[in-house]
C-alpha positions as CSV (number, residue, x, y, z in Angstrom):
1,M,-10.3,210.4,95.1
2,S,-8.8,207.3,96.9
3,L,-4.6,207.1,97.3
4,V,-5.5,203.2,98.1
5,R,-5.2,200.8,95.0
6,E,-8.6,198.8,94.6
7,P,-8.2,195.3,93.6
8,D,-8.6,194.5,90.2
9,D,-11.6,192.2,89.6
10,T,-9.6,190.2,86.7
11,S,-6.8,189.0,89.2
12,S,-7.3,186.4,91.6
13,P,-5.3,184.9,94.4
14,T,-4.3,182.0,92.6
15,S,-3.4,183.1,89.4
16,P,0.1,182.7,88.7
17,T,2.5,185.9,88.6
18,P,4.6,186.4,86.0
19,I,8.5,185.4,86.4
20,V,10.7,188.0,85.8
21,G,14.6,187.6,85.2
22,R,16.3,184.2,84.8
23,P,14.4,180.9,86.2
24,R,15.8,179.7,89.8
25,W,18.0,176.9,88.4
26,E,19.7,179.0,86.6
27,R,20.9,181.4,89.3
28,Q,21.5,178.5,91.6
29,Y,23.8,177.1,88.6
30,T,25.6,180.2,87.7
31,F,26.2,180.9,91.4
32,Y,27.8,177.2,91.5
33,L,29.9,177.9,88.6
34,L,31.3,180.9,90.4
35,V,32.0,179.2,93.3
36,T,33.8,176.0,91.2
37,D,35.6,178.9,89.5
38,T,36.8,180.8,92.2
39,I,38.3,177.3,94.0
40,V,39.7,176.4,90.8
41,V,41.4,179.5,90.3
42,L,42.7,179.9,94.3
43,G,44.0,176.3,93.7
44,A,45.8,176.8,90.6
45,V,47.5,180.0,91.6
46,F,48.6,178.8,95.2
47,L,49.8,175.6,94.1
48,A,51.9,177.8,91.3
49,Q,53.0,180.1,94.3
50,Y,53.8,176.6,95.9
51,V,55.9,174.9,93.3
52,R,57.7,178.1,91.9
53,F,58.9,179.8,95.3
54,G,58.2,176.9,97.7
55,S,56.2,178.9,100.0
56,T,52.4,179.0,101.1
57,P,50.3,181.8,102.1
58,T,51.0,181.8,105.8
59,T,55.0,180.8,105.6
60,G,57.8,183.3,106.1
61,L,58.5,187.1,105.2
62,M,59.1,186.9,101.4
63,S,56.5,184.8,100.7
64,R,54.1,188.1,101.9
65,Y,55.1,189.2,98.4
66,D,54.2,186.2,96.7
67,T,50.8,186.1,98.7
68,V,49.8,189.8,97.5
69,C,50.7,189.0,93.9
70,S,48.6,185.8,93.7
71,V,45.3,187.6,95.5
72,A,46.1,190.3,93.0
73,L,46.6,187.5,90.2
74,V,43.4,185.7,91.5
75,I,41.2,188.8,91.4
76,I,42.5,189.8,88.0
77,W,41.4,186.1,86.5
78,L,38.1,186.3,88.3
79,S,37.3,189.7,87.3
80,A,38.5,188.7,83.6
81,L,36.1,185.5,83.5
82,A,33.3,188.0,84.9
83,G,34.0,190.2,82.1
84,F,34.0,187.8,79.4
85,R,30.9,186.9,80.7
86,A,32.3,183.1,81.0
87,R,28.6,182.4,83.4
88,S,26.2,183.5,81.1
89,P,23.6,181.9,81.0
90,R,23.1,182.2,77.1
91,Y,25.9,180.2,77.0
92,L,25.7,177.2,79.6
93,G,25.4,173.6,79.0
94,A,25.6,173.8,74.9
95,G,28.2,175.0,72.2
96,I,31.5,176.0,72.8
97,E,31.4,179.5,73.5
98,E,31.6,178.7,77.3
99,Y,35.0,177.2,76.8
100,R,36.1,179.9,74.5
101,R,35.2,182.5,76.8
102,L,36.9,180.7,79.6
103,V,40.5,180.1,77.7
104,A,40.1,183.7,76.8
105,A,39.5,185.5,79.6
106,S,42.5,183.2,81.5
107,F,44.7,184.2,78.5
108,W,43.9,187.8,78.7
109,S,44.3,188.3,82.4
110,F,47.8,186.3,81.9
111,G,48.5,188.7,79.4
112,A,47.7,191.9,81.2
113,V,49.4,190.6,84.3
114,A,52.7,190.1,82.0
115,M,52.4,193.3,80.3
116,C,52.2,195.0,83.9
117,E,55.2,193.2,84.9
118,L,57.2,194.4,81.8
119,L,56.1,197.7,82.3
120,I,56.3,198.4,86.1
121,K,59.5,196.3,86.4
122,L,57.3,193.7,89.1
123,S,59.4,191.0,90.3
124,V,56.6,188.3,89.6
125,S,58.7,185.1,88.0
126,R,57.4,184.2,84.5
127,G,57.5,180.6,85.8
128,Y,55.1,181.4,88.7
129,L,52.9,182.5,85.6
130,A,54.0,179.3,83.4
131,V,52.3,177.0,86.0
132,A,49.4,178.7,87.1
133,L,48.1,179.3,83.5
134,P,47.9,175.6,82.5
135,I,46.8,174.4,85.5
136,G,44.3,177.1,86.0
137,V,43.1,176.6,82.5
138,I,42.7,173.0,82.3
139,G,40.9,173.1,85.9
140,L,38.5,175.5,84.6
141,V,37.7,173.5,81.4
142,L,37.3,170.2,83.5
143,S,35.1,171.6,85.8
144,R,33.0,172.9,83.3
145,L,33.3,169.9,81.3
146,Q,31.4,168.2,84.8
147,W,28.9,170.8,85.6
148,R,27.9,170.5,81.7
149,K,27.6,166.7,82.5
150,Y,25.3,167.5,85.4
151,V,23.3,170.1,83.2
152,T,22.5,167.0,80.6
153,R,21.7,164.5,83.7
154,Q,19.3,167.0,84.8
155,R,17.9,168.0,81.5
156,A,16.9,164.0,80.8
157,R,15.0,164.1,83.7
158,G,12.9,167.3,82.5
159,N,14.6,169.8,85.1
160,Y,16.7,172.6,84.0
161,Q,14.6,173.4,81.0
162,T,14.6,176.7,79.2
163,S,11.5,178.3,77.4
164,V,11.9,179.0,73.7
165,L,9.1,180.6,71.6
166,A,9.0,178.8,68.2
167,I,7.9,180.7,65.2
168,G,6.9,179.3,61.7
169,D,4.5,176.4,59.9
170,R,2.9,173.8,62.5
171,A,4.9,170.9,60.9
172,G,8.4,172.4,61.6
173,V,7.3,174.3,64.9
174,S,5.9,170.3,65.9
175,N,9.3,169.2,64.3
176,L,11.0,171.3,66.6
177,A,9.1,170.5,69.8
178,S,9.7,167.0,69.5
């Protein structure tokens, strides 16, 4: 009995290997969305910090508390986007569900921060949250609109395609395929 597995005669070195998981373009695209979401959220939160408190993350002793609160808000917001699956390949590039998830995750995170502020009596300004939320939501939606245009252009060129299994009669499947 040999412990070495003999090569199978039915497989040739040129036979295609099955693709497991998502296509490469989807993985890259979701990574680009993660980077864009992070930039937008960081920009919105630190802009709100500057507008409300007049401090940047590197100035003054009081701004350290503001910066810690800003970093916590960024982490909560990005975690909510991940938890609400706002970058799920199932919803990318089509329909309104992607935008609904973005907005729901944003409102959930700000609601959670507002409740913690109320219960723990943190000194996070409501004005700070009132600046960060609309700027962030608008920025996220606009960035997704731009990415969606990019996906549409790529699909028109024959790229960024998704495999579909169509079941039915020949005429119906032919109509769907065309």
